[in-house]
C-alpha positions as CSV (number, residue, x, y, z in Angstrom):
1,M,-52.8,144.2,-52.9
2,T,-52.5,144.5,-49.1
3,T,-49.9,143.1,-46.8
4,Q,-50.4,142.5,-43.1
5,T,-47.8,141.3,-40.6
6,H,-48.8,140.0,-37.2
7,V,-46.7,139.3,-34.1
8,T,-47.8,137.4,-31.1
9,A,-46.8,137.5,-27.4
10,Q,-43.5,135.9,-26.7
11,E,-44.9,132.5,-25.8
12,R,-46.7,132.4,-29.1
13,P,-45.2,132.1,-32.6
14,S,-44.7,135.3,-34.5
15,S,-46.4,135.8,-37.9
16,S,-46.6,138.0,-40.9
17,E,-49.8,138.4,-42.8
18,L,-50.1,139.5,-46.4
19,D,-53.5,140.5,-47.8
20,L,-54.1,140.9,-51.6
21,N,-57.1,143.1,-52.4
22,Q,-58.9,144.0,-55.7
23,S,-59.9,147.5,-54.9
24,L,-59.0,150.4,-52.5
25,Y,-62.7,150.5,-51.4
26,Q,-62.4,147.0,-50.0
27,K,-59.0,147.5,-48.5
28,S,-59.9,148.4,-45.0
29,K,-62.7,145.8,-44.8
30,T,-60.5,143.0,-46.0
31,Y,-57.8,144.2,-43.7
32,W,-60.0,143.9,-40.6
33,S,-61.7,140.7,-41.7
34,L,-58.4,139.0,-42.2
35,K,-56.8,140.4,-39.0
36,N,-59.8,139.3,-36.9
37,L,-59.5,135.8,-38.5
38,W,-55.8,135.7,-37.7
39,L,-56.3,136.7,-34.0
40,L,-58.7,133.7,-33.5
41,P,-56.0,131.1,-33.3
42,A,-54.3,133.2,-30.6
43,A,-51.6,134.7,-32.8
44,G,-50.3,138.2,-32.6
45,F,-50.3,141.0,-35.2
46,V,-47.1,142.6,-36.4
47,G,-47.9,144.9,-39.3
48,S,-49.3,145.2,-42.8
49,S,-48.4,146.2,-46.3
50,H,-50.9,147.1,-49.1
51,T,-50.5,147.0,-52.8
52,G,-53.0,148.3,-55.4
53,F,-53.4,147.5,-59.1
54,V,-49.8,147.0,-60.3
55,P,-48.2,144.3,-62.5
56,M,-47.5,141.2,-60.5
57,E,-45.0,138.4,-60.9
58,Q,-47.1,135.3,-61.5
59,R,-44.6,133.0,-59.9
60,L,-44.9,135.0,-56.6
61,L,-48.3,136.7,-57.0
62,L,-46.6,139.8,-55.8
63,A,-45.5,143.0,-57.5
64,P,-41.8,143.4,-58.3
65,G,-40.0,144.4,-55.1
66,K,-42.9,143.5,-52.8
67,S,-41.4,140.1,-51.8
68,Q,-38.2,141.9,-50.7
69,E,-40.3,144.4,-48.7
70,I,-42.1,141.5,-47.0
71,F,-38.8,139.7,-46.4
72,D,-37.5,142.8,-44.6
73,M,-40.6,143.0,-42.5
74,V,-40.4,139.3,-41.5
75,K,-36.7,139.6,-40.7
76,D,-37.1,142.8,-38.6
77,S,-40.1,141.4,-36.6
78,G,-39.0,137.8,-36.3
79,A,-42.3,136.6,-37.7
80,T,-42.4,132.9,-38.8
81,L,-45.6,132.9,-40.8
82,V,-47.1,134.9,-43.7
83,V,-50.8,134.8,-44.5
84,I,-51.9,136.0,-47.9
85,D,-55.5,137.0,-48.6
86,H,-55.5,135.4,-52.0
87,Q,-55.6,131.8,-53.2
88,L,-52.1,130.5,-53.9
89,S,-51.0,127.6,-56.1
90,G,-48.5,125.1,-54.8
91,V,-45.7,126.6,-56.9
92,Q,-46.5,130.1,-55.8
93,T,-46.4,129.0,-52.1
94,R,-43.1,127.3,-52.6
95,N,-41.6,130.3,-54.4
96,L,-42.8,132.8,-51.8
97,E,-41.4,130.7,-48.9
98,V,-38.0,130.8,-50.6
99,A,-38.2,134.5,-51.3
100,I,-39.5,135.5,-47.9
101,A,-37.7,132.9,-45.8
102,A,-40.8,132.1,-43.8
103,R,-43.8,129.7,-44.0
104,V,-46.5,131.0,-46.3
105,I,-50.2,130.1,-46.2
106,D,-53.2,131.7,-47.9
107,R,-56.6,132.7,-46.5
108,N,-58.2,129.3,-47.3
109,Q,-55.6,127.5,-45.3
110,L,-55.9,129.9,-42.4
111,I,-59.7,129.4,-42.2
112,L,-59.3,125.6,-42.5
113,D,-56.7,125.6,-39.7
114,I,-59.0,127.5,-37.4
115,F,-61.8,125.1,-38.1
116,A,-59.5,122.2,-37.5
117,Q,-58.6,123.6,-34.0
118,R,-62.2,123.9,-33.1
119,A,-63.5,120.5,-34.4
120,Q,-64.6,118.5,-31.4
121,T,-67.1,115.8,-32.6
122,F,-66.4,112.9,-34.9
123,E,-68.5,114.5,-37.7
124,G,-66.7,117.9,-37.3
125,K,-63.3,116.3,-37.6
126,L,-64.2,114.3,-40.6
127,Q,-65.6,117.4,-42.4
128,V,-62.5,119.5,-41.7
129,E,-60.2,116.7,-42.8
130,L,-62.2,116.4,-46.1
131,A,-62.0,120.2,-46.7
132,Q,-58.2,120.2,-46.0
133,L,-57.6,117.2,-48.3
134,L,-59.6,118.8,-51.1
135,D,-57.7,122.1,-50.6
136,Q,-54.3,120.3,-50.5
137,M,-54.6,118.2,-53.7
138,P,-54.2,121.0,-56.3
139,R,-51.4,122.5,-54.2
140,M,-49.2,119.5,-54.3
141,V,-45.9,120.2,-56.0
142,D,-43.3,117.6,-57.2
143,A,-40.6,119.0,-55.0
144,W,-38.4,115.9,-55.6
145,M,-38.6,116.3,-59.4
146,G,-39.4,112.6,-59.8
147,S,-36.3,111.4,-57.9
148,L,-38.5,109.2,-55.7
149,S,-40.3,107.5,-58.6
150,R,-40.7,103.8,-58.3
151,Q,-39.4,101.7,-61.2
152,G,-41.9,99.3,-62.8
153,G,-41.1,95.6,-62.0
154,G,-41.0,92.6,-64.3
155,I,-39.1,91.5,-67.3
156,G,-39.1,94.0,-70.2
157,T,-40.5,96.9,-68.1
158,R,-39.3,100.3,-69.2
159,G,-39.5,103.8,-67.8
160,P,-40.3,105.0,-64.3
161,G,-43.2,103.8,-62.4
162,E,-45.4,105.8,-60.0
163,T,-43.8,108.9,-58.7
164,A,-43.9,109.9,-55.1
165,L,-46.2,112.8,-56.0
166,E,-48.6,110.5,-57.8
167,S,-48.5,108.1,-54.9
168,D,-49.4,110.8,-52.5
169,R,-52.3,112.0,-54.7
170,R,-53.6,108.5,-55.0
171,R,-53.6,108.1,-51.2
172,I,-55.4,111.4,-50.7
173,R,-58.1,110.3,-53.3
174,E,-58.5,107.1,-51.4
175,R,-58.9,108.9,-48.1
176,V,-61.3,111.4,-49.6
177,A,-63.5,108.5,-50.8
178,I,-63.5,106.9,-47.3
179,I,-64.4,110.2,-45.6
180,R,-67.2,110.9,-48.0
181,K,-68.6,107.4,-47.4
182,K,-68.6,108.1,-43.6
183,L,-70.2,111.5,-44.1
184,E,-72.9,109.9,-46.2
185,G,-73.8,107.9,-43.2
186,V,-74.0,111.1,-41.2
187,R,-76.3,112.6,-43.8
188,R,-78.6,109.6,-43.6
189,N,-78.8,109.8,-39.8
190,R,-79.6,113.5,-39.9
191,A,-82.2,112.9,-42.7
192,Q,-83.9,110.3,-40.4
193,Y,-84.1,112.9,-37.5
194,R,-85.6,115.5,-39.9
195,S,-88.1,113.0,-41.3
196,S,-89.2,112.2,-37.7
197,R,-89.7,115.9,-37.0
198,R,-91.8,116.2,-40.2
199,R,-93.9,113.3,-39.3
200,H,-94.7,114.9,-35.9
201,E,-95.3,118.2,-37.6
202,I,-92.6,120.1,-35.7
203,P,-91.7,123.5,-37.2
204,S,-88.0,124.1,-37.6
205,F,-85.8,127.2,-37.6
206,A,-82.2,127.6,-38.6
207,L,-79.8,130.3,-37.3
208,V,-77.6,131.7,-40.1
209,G,-75.3,134.6,-40.2
210,Y,-71.8,136.0,-40.3
211,T,-69.4,134.5,-37.8
212,N,-69.3,136.2,-34.4
213,S,-72.8,137.7,-34.9
214,G,-74.1,136.0,-31.7
215,K,-76.0,133.0,-33.0
216,S,-74.9,130.6,-30.3
217,S,-75.7,133.2,-27.6
218,L,-79.1,133.8,-29.2
219,L,-79.8,130.0,-29.2
220,N,-79.0,129.9,-25.5
221,R,-81.3,132.8,-24.8
222,L,-84.2,131.2,-26.8
223,T,-83.9,127.7,-25.4
224,G,-81.9,127.9,-22.2
225,P,-78.1,127.6,-21.6
226,G,-76.6,124.7,-23.3
227,F,-73.0,125.5,-24.2
228,G,-70.5,128.2,-23.4
229,K,-69.6,131.4,-25.2
230,N,-66.7,132.1,-27.6
231,R,-68.0,129.7,-30.3
232,V,-66.7,131.8,-33.2
233,L,-66.4,129.7,-36.3
234,R,-68.1,126.8,-34.6
235,L,-68.4,123.5,-36.5
236,D,-71.0,121.2,-35.1
237,P,-74.7,122.0,-35.6
238,T,-76.8,122.1,-32.5
239,T,-80.6,121.5,-32.6
240,R,-82.7,122.3,-29.5
241,K,-86.4,122.7,-28.6
242,V,-87.9,126.2,-28.2
243,F,-91.4,127.0,-26.8
244,L,-93.3,129.7,-28.7
245,P,-96.3,131.6,-27.3
246,A,-99.7,130.0,-28.2
247,G,-98.2,127.5,-30.5
248,P,-96.6,124.1,-30.8
249,P,-93.0,123.4,-29.7
250,A,-90.4,124.1,-32.5
251,V,-86.8,123.3,-32.9
252,V,-83.9,125.8,-33.6
253,T,-80.6,124.7,-35.2
254,D,-77.4,126.6,-34.9
255,T,-75.1,125.8,-37.8
256,V,-71.7,126.9,-39.1
257,G,-71.1,130.7,-39.3
258,F,-70.4,132.3,-42.6
259,I,-67.4,134.4,-43.5
260,R,-66.2,136.5,-46.5
261,K,-64.8,134.4,-49.3
262,L,-65.9,131.1,-47.8
263,P,-63.6,128.4,-49.2
264,T,-65.4,126.2,-51.8
265,Q,-63.7,123.1,-50.2
266,L,-65.4,124.0,-46.9
267,I,-68.8,124.3,-48.6
268,E,-68.3,120.9,-50.2
269,A,-67.2,119.2,-47.0
270,F,-70.0,120.8,-44.8
271,K,-72.9,119.7,-47.0
272,A,-74.2,117.5,-44.1
273,T,-74.2,120.4,-41.8
274,L,-75.7,122.9,-44.2
275,E,-78.6,120.5,-45.0
276,E,-80.0,121.4,-41.6
277,S,-80.5,124.9,-42.9
278,T,-81.8,123.7,-46.2
279,E,-84.6,121.7,-44.6
280,A,-85.6,124.4,-42.1
281,D,-89.0,126.0,-42.5
282,V,-87.8,129.5,-41.5
283,L,-84.3,131.0,-41.5
284,L,-83.2,133.4,-38.7
285,H,-80.6,135.7,-40.2
286,V,-78.6,137.0,-37.2
287,V,-76.8,140.3,-37.8
288,D,-74.3,142.0,-35.5
289,L,-75.9,145.5,-35.3
290,S,-72.8,146.8,-33.5
291,S,-70.3,145.8,-36.2
292,P,-68.8,148.7,-38.3
293,N,-68.9,146.2,-41.3
294,M,-72.6,145.3,-40.8
295,K,-73.7,146.1,-44.3
296,R,-70.8,144.1,-45.9
297,Q,-71.5,141.1,-43.6
298,I,-75.2,141.2,-44.6
299,E,-74.1,141.2,-48.3
300,V,-71.9,138.1,-47.7
301,V,-74.6,136.1,-46.0
302,E,-77.2,137.1,-48.6
303,S,-74.9,136.0,-51.4
304,L,-74.4,132.7,-49.8
305,I,-78.2,132.3,-49.3
306,Q,-78.5,132.8,-53.0
307,E,-75.7,130.3,-53.7
308,F,-77.3,127.6,-51.4
309,Q,-80.7,128.3,-53.1
310,W,-82.4,129.3,-49.9
311,K,-83.8,132.6,-51.3
312,D,-87.4,131.2,-51.5
313,K,-87.4,130.4,-47.7
314,K,-89.1,132.6,-45.2
315,I,-86.3,134.8,-43.5
316,I,-86.5,136.8,-40.3
317,H,-83.8,139.3,-39.9
318,V,-82.6,139.4,-36.3
319,F,-80.4,142.3,-35.4
320,N,-78.4,141.3,-32.3
321,K,-76.3,143.3,-29.8
322,V,-78.8,146.2,-29.8
323,D,-77.6,147.0,-26.3
324,I,-74.2,148.1,-27.4
325,A,-74.9,149.3,-30.9
326,P,-75.4,153.1,-31.7
327,L,-79.0,154.0,-31.8
328,E,-78.7,155.5,-35.3
329,R,-77.9,152.0,-36.6
330,Q,-81.5,150.9,-36.2
331,F,-82.6,153.7,-38.6
332,Q,-80.2,152.4,-41.2
333,V,-81.8,148.9,-41.4
334,Q,-84.0,148.3,-44.4
335,H,-84.7,144.6,-44.1
336,F,-88.2,143.2,-43.3
337,P,-89.4,141.3,-41.3
338,R,-86.9,142.4,-38.6
339,V,-86.5,142.5,-34.9
340,F,-83.9,144.1,-32.7
341,V,-82.7,141.9,-29.8
342,S,-79.9,141.5,-27.3
343,A,-78.9,137.9,-26.6
344,A,-76.8,139.2,-23.7
345,T,-79.6,141.0,-21.8
346,G,-82.7,139.4,-23.2
347,Q,-84.1,142.6,-24.8
348,G,-86.5,141.9,-27.7
349,I,-86.5,138.1,-27.2
350,E,-90.3,137.9,-26.6
351,S,-90.8,140.0,-29.8
352,L,-88.6,137.6,-31.7
353,K,-90.6,134.6,-30.4
354,K,-93.9,136.3,-31.4
355,L,-92.5,136.9,-34.9
356,M,-91.3,133.3,-35.1
357,M,-94.8,132.2,-34.2
358,E,-96.3,134.5,-36.9
359,S,-93.9,133.2,-39.5
360,I,-94.8,129.5,-39.0
361,E,-98.5,130.4,-39.0
362,E,-98.0,131.6,-42.6
363,I,-96.8,128.2,-43.6
364,H,-99.6,126.1,-44.9
365,V,-99.4,122.3,-45.4
366,D,-101.7,120.2,-47.5
367,A,-103.5,117.8,-45.2
368,Q,-106.2,115.1,-45.4
369,L,-108.5,114.7,-42.4
370,F,-111.0,111.9,-41.8
371,F,-114.0,112.4,-39.6
372,P,-116.0,109.4,-38.5
373,L,-119.8,109.6,-38.7
374,Q,-120.2,110.3,-35.0
375,E,-117.8,113.2,-35.2
376,E,-118.7,114.8,-38.6
377,Y,-120.1,117.8,-36.7
378,K,-116.5,118.9,-36.1
379,I,-116.2,119.6,-39.8
380,Y,-118.0,122.9,-39.2
381,D,-115.4,123.8,-36.6
382,L,-112.6,123.0,-39.1
383,S,-114.3,125.2,-41.7
384,R,-114.3,128.2,-39.3
385,E,-110.5,127.9,-38.9
386,T,-109.4,127.2,-42.5
387,Q,-110.8,126.8,-46.0
388,I,-111.8,123.2,-46.8
389,Q,-110.9,122.6,-50.4
390,R,-113.1,119.6,-51.0
391,K,-114.9,116.8,-49.2
392,E,-115.4,113.1,-50.0
393,S,-118.2,111.2,-48.3
394,A,-117.8,107.6,-47.5
395,S,-119.8,104.9,-45.7
396,E,-117.9,105.4,-42.4
397,G,-117.3,109.1,-42.5
398,T,-116.1,112.1,-44.5
399,L,-112.6,112.8,-45.9
400,C,-111.7,116.5,-46.0
401,Y,-108.9,118.2,-47.9
402,A,-107.5,121.4,-46.4
403,Q,-104.4,123.5,-45.9
404,L,-103.3,123.7,-42.2
405,T,-100.8,125.8,-40.3
406,P,-98.5,124.0,-37.8
407,S,-100.7,125.0,-34.9
408,L,-103.8,123.7,-36.7
409,L,-101.9,120.5,-37.5
410,A,-101.2,120.0,-33.8
411,R,-104.9,120.8,-32.9
412,W,-106.4,118.4,-35.5
413,K,-103.7,115.7,-35.4
414,S,-106.1,113.0,-34.2
415,F,-108.1,113.3,-37.5
416,L,-105.0,113.5,-39.8
417,V,-104.7,110.7,-42.4
418,K,-101.1,109.5,-42.2
């Protein structure tokens, strides 16, 4: 178990942060991961405390005496908030707040608070609200012990009616249903855009990776400036056109960044956003080559790719920030296909575009092409570019069945049978 206490500048609220770990090996990595998350909402860092495998009090999720230690840290530093790197129940949160004399939240709540601060669009705000409601429901505690229960009305009615807690839960369930209905409309709209791109045979790429790996900067470098920097833990997906060498235009989508121990409520709420990656032809896994936790971050993203069932997709590993990373890092990389780039300087971008072009050339789509009698001579040209699986002669021409790459689809689109 690890405890971390953070203090901010005087104009900012002080905070204490507690981090519960499962092993000493992960202690330093968890510490820095949680500390970096905490610094995102512009809060300061006071200190930390670590606890290994020891018996814990279930009502506090802390070892005996640890709550007193954290209480002393909070009192001495003047911190007003304790963040615990472990999921807490509503009862545990309430007991900790009483024992520590400060507000207590866990890692999930911290992450959701950060997303809430960064939500700008209507869709993003809906998704964050849904995630917060799903996270809040199991934490609700009947603090009033039923004192606000409403008595049933009518003659002969006995016993208490709906309690305040039950009423709150019912209102949350109703709000969740409303938000899900609105997000379903968002999904339908996005599905229409994706369907339009498929009809026009437009290849699609999706940027995935650990948060702060430089995905947004890379998107700007590939497609031209579109939005500012400092988009850590960004919410809203952005899809823009990219021009590849000797090939048809493609689109690149930048989606939500991944983090260690991504809350399940967030995954549930962001299905509409994650579908952009699900439907992409190729994934661009962006990795921060300069990060000391590079290997751990790759493991987190790869585990989420497995969880989202994207493992069968074509993946290009893009190692970003090569301009500031130690040279020996490049020799530690074992992933293929790979490319080393710098979104800041533009180094390696042309190599990345070439690799993107090669990746979509490997994608073959079943297609039917009809050649009128006066243009049947072009079937020979088609056979030189791809294997024709079979032909069907008709009175007005010939129908050919073949597998085409995106560039061939663009070249032969006038003969495609829709």
